[in-house]
N, C-alpha and C positions, 0 to 999 in steps of 0.2 A: 639211162636217166636215173637219178637218185630219188629216194623217198621225199627228201626235202623239196625238190623241184615240184613234185606232184602236190604236196601239201600247200605250197605257195599259192597256186591258183585255186585250190579247193577252199581257201580261206576268203576269197573275194565274195562280196555280198551278192545276193540275187537281185535282179532288176525288179522293179515294182510296177505293175500295170497302172495305167492312168485312170483312176476311178471317175475323174471329171469327164473324161472322154466317154466312159460308159454311159453317163447320163445324157451327154450330147447325142450319142448314137441311139439311145432309147427314145429320145424326143423326136429324132428324125423318123424312126420307125413308126411312131404314132401319127406322123403327118403324111405318110405315104398313102397312095390311093388303094387302100385295102382295109378290110376290117382289122382292128388290132389283134395281133397274135395269129392271123390267118396263115402266115407262112411258117408257123411253128418254130422248129429248131433252126431253120435258116435265118430267122431273125436273131436268135441267140448267138449263132456263130458270128454274124456280122458285128453284133455289139461287142462280143468278146474280142474279136480281132481288132476292132477300133481301139479298144483299151490297151491291148498288147502292143499294137503298132503305133499308138499315140497319134492317131490321124482320124480325120472325119471321113476319109475315103479309104477304108481297108482294102488290101489287094494281096493276092497270093499268086501272081503270074510268074514271079521269079522264084523257082523252087530248086533246091539241091537235094539229091538223093545219094546217100552213101551206103554201100553194102560192105559190112565187115565180115571177114571169113576167118575161120580157124578150126583146127582139129582138136579133138577131145580124147584124152587118155582113157576115159571111162568107156570108150567104144570097145576096148579090149574085153569088156564084160558081156558083149553080145546083146547090147540094148537097142540096136537099130536094125531095121529091115534091109538097110543098104550097107555096103562095105565102106570103110573109111575113105577109100580112094575117091569116092564121089565128091567129097569136098573140093579137092583140087580139080577134078574133072568139071565141076560146075563153075569154078573160077575161070577155067578156060572157056567154057560156054559163055559166061558173062563177058569176057574179054572180046569174044567174037561177035557179041551182040545177039546171041540166041536165047537168052533167058526171058522168062515172063517179065521181069522188071525192066529189061532192055526195051521190050515192046511197049510197055506202059510209059517208060520215060520218053521214048520217041513220040508217042501219041500226045503226051502232056507237054512236050517241049521243055522238059526238065533236064538239068545237068545231072550226070550219073558218074559216080566214082566207085571203083572196085578196090578194096583194100585187103590184102592178105597179111594177117598178123602172125601166122605161123601154122604150117601144115606139114604133114609127113612127107608128101610128095613135093618136089621142087617145082615152083611155077615162075622162077625168075626170068625165064626166057619169054614169058608172055608180055606183049606190049599192052599198055593201057591198064596195068595193074600196079598199085603201089605196094611195096613190100616193107614190113617192119621187122621180120626175122626174130620174133620173140622166142623161137624154139619150135620143134616139130610137134606142135600141139601142146595142150596142157598135160600135166601128169595125171595119172589115174587117181581120182580123189577117194577111191576106196581105201587106199593105203596111206595117203597123206595129202597135204594141201595141193590143189590143182596148180597154183602159181606161187612163185617166189614174190616177195614184195617188189622187187625190181620189175618183174614181168607185169604185175598188176599195174604199177605206176606207168610203165611204158604203154600198156594197152589203153589205160584211161587217157594218157596224153595223146594217143592217136585220135580219140574222140574229140579232145580239146582242139587238136590241129584242124580237124574237119570243120568245126564250127568257126574257128578263126578265119579260115579261107572262105567259108560261106558268107561271113560278115564282110570281109574285104571285097567280095564280089557282089555285094548289095542284094543278097538273097532275102526273100521275104518269108520263107518257110523252109523247115528242114524235115526230111523223112529219113529215118535210119532203118536199114534192113540188115539181115544176117544170113550166113550160110555156114553150117558146120555139122557134120554127122555126129550125133550124140548130144546136140545142144538142147533138145527138149528134156533130156535126163538132167542135165546140169541146171537148166532153168527151173524145172520142177523141184529139184533138191534145194535150190536157193530160195524159192518161194516158200518151201516148207519151213526153213529156218526163219525167214523174215516174218512170216505170219504165224509161226508156231502151230502149224497144222500137219496132220499125218499125210504120208505120201499117197495113200489111196484116194484122197480128195483132190489131188493136184497132178496126178500122173495119167497121161493119156497115151494114145497109140503112136504119136510122133509121126514117123515116116510110113506107118501102116502096119504096126504090130497086131497080131491076133491076141486073143484073150490070154493065152499062155505067155506070149511075149510081154504083155503088159504086167502080168503077175511077176515075171522075172525082173522087169524094170523096177517095179515097186520094191522088190526085195533088195535090189542093188542100191536104191536110194536109201532104204532103211538102214543098210549096213553103213553107208556113207554118213548118215546122220548120227549113228552111234559112234562113229569115229570122231566126228568134228563138233557135235553140238555143245558138249561141255567145255570145249576149248575156244569157242567162238564168243568174243566179247563185244563186237561192234558189227554194224552192217557192212562196213568196209572190209573187215576181216572175213566175214561170211562170203563176200564176193571173191576174195583171194582164195579161200579154202575150197570153194565148191563151184565157182563160176567158170566161165570160159573167156578166152581172149576177146571174142566178139561181143560177149555180154558185158564185159568190163569196158570195152571201147564205146558201146552204146550208152552205158551208164555215164561215162565221162562226157560224152557228147550232150546228153540230156542235162547234166548239171551245168555245163558251160553255156549251153543254149539259154538256160534260165538266167545265168549270170549276165549275159550280154543282151537279153531281151529279145531272143529270136523265137517266134512261135514254132511249135513242133507238132507233127502229126504222127501219132504212135501207131505202129503196125499191130501185129497179132500177139500170140502167147509169149514168145521169147522176148520180143521188144517190150511188151508190157511188164514182164518180170524185171527187165533192165530199168524201166521207168519206176517200178516199185522200189528197186534198189536205190535209184537216184533220190527218190523222195525220203527214204529211210536215212540215207547218208546226209542229205541236205534238205530238211523239210521246207516246203514252199515251192520246190521245183514244179510240182504238178499244176501250178497256176499257169504255166506256159505250155501245157499239153492239150491237144485235142486227141480223141481216141477214135480211130477209123472204123474198126469192125470188131465183131465178136467172133472169135475163132471157134471152130468146131472142136478144138483140142480141149479135153477135160481139164478143168482148173482155171481156164481163162476167165470164166464168169466170176469166180471167187476173188481173183486178183483184181479184176475191174471193180468189184464191190469194195475191196479194201482201199482203192484209190478214189472211191465215190465217183466213178467214171461211167458215163453212158455212151457207148459207141454209136457211131452214125449209121452203120449198116450191119446186116447179118446175112452173109451169103454162103455159110458153111465152108468158108475158105480156111486152109491151114498150110499154105505153101511157105509163108515167110518171105524173105527177100525184100520186104517192104511193099509187097504186091497189094495187100489189102489197103494200105494207106494210099498207094497210088490210085487205086480204083476209087477211093472216097474223096480224093483231092478235088474233083470237079464239083462236089457239093459245096466245098468251101468257096470255090471260084464263083459258083452261081449265087451263093449267099452275098458275096461282095458286089457282084453285078447288080443284083436286085436292090441292095442297100444304096448303092451309089447312083444308079441310073433311073430308077422309078420316079415318076413325077409325084410331087406332093399334091394334096387336095387343092391348094391355092394355085399352084402352077397349072394344073389341069382344069381348073375352074369346075371341080366336082364338089357337090354338096356333101358335107359330113353329116353323120347321124345327129339327131336332136339330142 
């Protein structure tokens, strides 16, 4: 795919939430048989969903989850506690239904899609996996850009395609997940550029590094920033230079989801960095985001703050795969049920306060 193709859809406007529906939903919440505000953020979720879905009865029963996977050239710098082969091995695990996200998707009756954008090990023989063949992972961004412009555009188009299919299948909510050894290094480096913050504030243990490993990871990111910072002139270029295939695909999905008006539930550290990139590339995307959980990965809190985001839960999770978002999904479903099915004071013939 060419750069012009990618720019064509990036130029489409974002959808606008229906503020009139916001007021209608607030009015209904005030009439339900409970003290005003007593359901806390569950009320806020229902009101926000009503505006995003432009309906008096918000619903998130039909959910699509997509896991984007890809390898990272920076893994050659020894920044992960796991070997690079784990990316492909986990794709195989997903294809066989054995991952955490598989279990959660089944429990939630959500559709699940596994997408390999480019790994060192070949996974083409696996059934149930979509392959984009962008290369055997990104280049090592210590030495140069992680992606060519063509690779970046194809990765973002992969995210575009997922949202298009979700819309065609009448999905009411999208969850994006990721898998890729080395991707917390890429995500932390990208966040450093977007937020203009030092690596020590945004770099965590990832797959379980000890203090020595984290120090090495910070040094690797510092070297990458020295290589790219003065040459990076836009958020899109930052994504190309220091991002990953799966981070770019998530970014594309988040932008296009906001364009078509599909609410999205953001997962943890890496997914939130992709959401930050989407917001920097196309301001206003975040109006379509819910934030599922606060990861235990260092730096996630700072990124959430930059997005003015308040996550729904905090369970010390840091798995990725979209797992935190999947766990939080039932909170959105319960918010909708309460909003739609509780009786009003008049219906229940319950007296209101004086």
